[in-house]
C-alpha positions in Angstrom: -83.6 45.2 4.8 -83.2 45.3 1.0 -79.6 46.6 1.3 -78.7 43.8 3.7 -80.1 41.2 1.2 -78.1 42.8 -1.7 -74.9 42.8 0.3 -75.5 39.2 1.4 -76.2 38.1 -2.2 -72.9 39.8 -3.4 -70.9 38.1 -0.6 -72.4 34.7 -1.5 -71.5 35.2 -5.1 -67.9 36.3 -4.3 -67.5 33.3 -2.0 -68.8 30.8 -4.6 -66.5 32.3 -7.2 -63.5 32.1 -5.0 -64.3 28.5 -4.0 -64.5 27.6 -7.6 -61.2 29.2 -8.5 -59.3 27.8 -5.6 -60.7 24.3 -6.0 -59.1 23.9 -9.5 -55.8 22.1 -9.5 -52.8 24.0 -10.5 -51.7 23.4 -14.2 -54.7 21.0 -14.7 -54.8 21.9 -18.3 -51.1 21.0 -18.8 -51.2 17.6 -17.1 -50.7 14.7 -19.5 -49.8 11.8 -17.3 -47.3 10.4 -14.8 -44.1 8.4 -14.6 -45.0 4.8 -13.7 -41.5 3.3 -14.0 -38.1 4.9 -13.8 -34.7 3.1 -13.8 -31.3 4.5 -14.0 -30.8 8.1 -15.1 -34.2 9.7 -16.1 -34.9 13.4 -16.2 -37.8 15.7 -17.0 -37.0 19.2 -18.3 -39.8 21.6 -17.7 -39.7 25.4 -18.2 -35.9 25.2 -18.5 -35.4 23.3 -15.3 -34.1 19.7 -15.1 -35.4 17.4 -12.4 -34.9 13.7 -11.7 -38.0 11.7 -12.8 -39.2 9.3 -10.1 -42.2 7.0 -10.0 -45.3 9.3 -9.5 -43.7 12.4 -11.1 -46.3 14.3 -13.1 -45.7 14.6 -16.8 -47.0 17.8 -18.5 -47.4 19.1 -22.0 -44.1 20.4 -23.4 -42.0 18.2 -21.0 -38.8 16.8 -22.4 -38.2 13.3 -21.0 -34.7 12.1 -21.3 -33.0 8.8 -20.3 -29.3 8.3 -19.8 -27.1 5.4 -20.9 -28.5 3.2 -18.1 -32.0 4.7 -18.1 -35.4 3.6 -19.0 -38.8 5.2 -18.2 -42.5 4.2 -18.5 -45.1 6.9 -18.7 -48.9 6.4 -18.5 -50.9 9.2 -20.1 -54.3 10.2 -18.9 -56.0 8.3 -21.7 -54.1 5.1 -20.7 -51.5 5.4 -23.5 -48.3 3.7 -22.4 -45.0 5.2 -23.5 -41.7 3.3 -22.7 -38.4 4.8 -23.6 -35.1 2.9 -23.6 -31.5 4.1 -22.9 -30.3 7.3 -24.4 -33.7 8.5 -25.5 -35.4 11.8 -25.6 -39.1 12.5 -26.3 -41.4 15.5 -25.9 -45.1 15.5 -25.2 -46.0 18.4 -27.7 -49.8 18.3 -27.4 -52.1 16.4 -25.1 -55.8 16.9 -24.3 -58.3 14.4 -23.2 -61.9 14.5 -22.0 -62.5 11.5 -19.8 -66.3 11.8 -20.3 -66.4 11.9 -24.1 -63.1 10.0 -24.7 -62.2 12.8 -27.2 -58.7 14.2 -27.3 -55.6 14.8 -29.3 -52.0 13.9 -28.8 -48.7 14.7 -30.5 -45.4 13.3 -29.3 -42.0 14.0 -30.8 -39.3 11.3 -30.5 -36.0 13.1 -30.9 -33.6 10.2 -30.3 -33.5 6.6 -29.0 -36.4 4.2 -28.8 -40.0 4.7 -27.7 -42.4 1.8 -27.4 -46.1 2.8 -27.6 -49.3 1.0 -26.5 -52.0 3.3 -27.6 -54.8 4.4 -25.3 -58.4 5.7 -25.6 -57.7 8.7 -27.8 -56.2 6.4 -30.6 -59.1 4.0 -30.2 -61.7 6.7 -30.4 -60.1 9.0 -33.0 -56.9 7.6 -34.4 -56.4 10.7 -36.7 -56.0 12.8 -33.6 -52.8 11.0 -32.6 -49.4 11.4 -34.2 -45.7 10.8 -33.4 -42.9 12.8 -35.0 -39.3 12.0 -35.5 -36.7 14.4 -37.0 -37.5 12.9 -40.5 -41.1 11.6 -40.4 -44.6 11.8 -39.0 -46.4 8.6 -38.0 -50.1 8.4 -37.7 -51.5 5.7 -35.4 -53.6 3.0 -36.9 -52.6 0.1 -34.7 -52.4 -0.4 -31.0 -48.7 -1.2 -30.3 -45.6 -0.1 -32.1 -41.9 0.9 -31.6 -40.2 4.0 -32.9 -36.4 4.1 -33.1 -34.4 7.3 -34.0 -30.8 6.6 -34.7 -28.1 9.3 -34.4 -26.8 11.7 -31.8 -29.1 14.7 -32.3 -31.3 15.5 -29.5 -32.7 19.0 -30.1 
């Protein structure tokens, strides 16, 4: 009887462990937000692959979001930060982490070209020093709630 109880306990432990592993969403740690608006040519480059960005497309850490000459995109991050890029823009979500329970997190976005309008979310409200935006020539800390970044020139890497 003792052996049966030990085997049963092991199988229960294995089943609980497997259930916990398989219930986690894939790439949950990498998820930063989602595309809410996409007009014209908008692409997301992820892991070297380029895909069209459509409303509802997930946005992950390290994604390169690019708009064409007729493109614009609106992205809502998990902390409710709103990012809106105009035509011929390129930006990269370099870092993003957010705990919905504590409101703690960090964010770093690189604007490589074009324009990006930002309405800051809960991370900037809770800990503004944890949010920054980079351009090829500067680093911007967030102290307000809405601002626009414009990077002139043709460079995009």
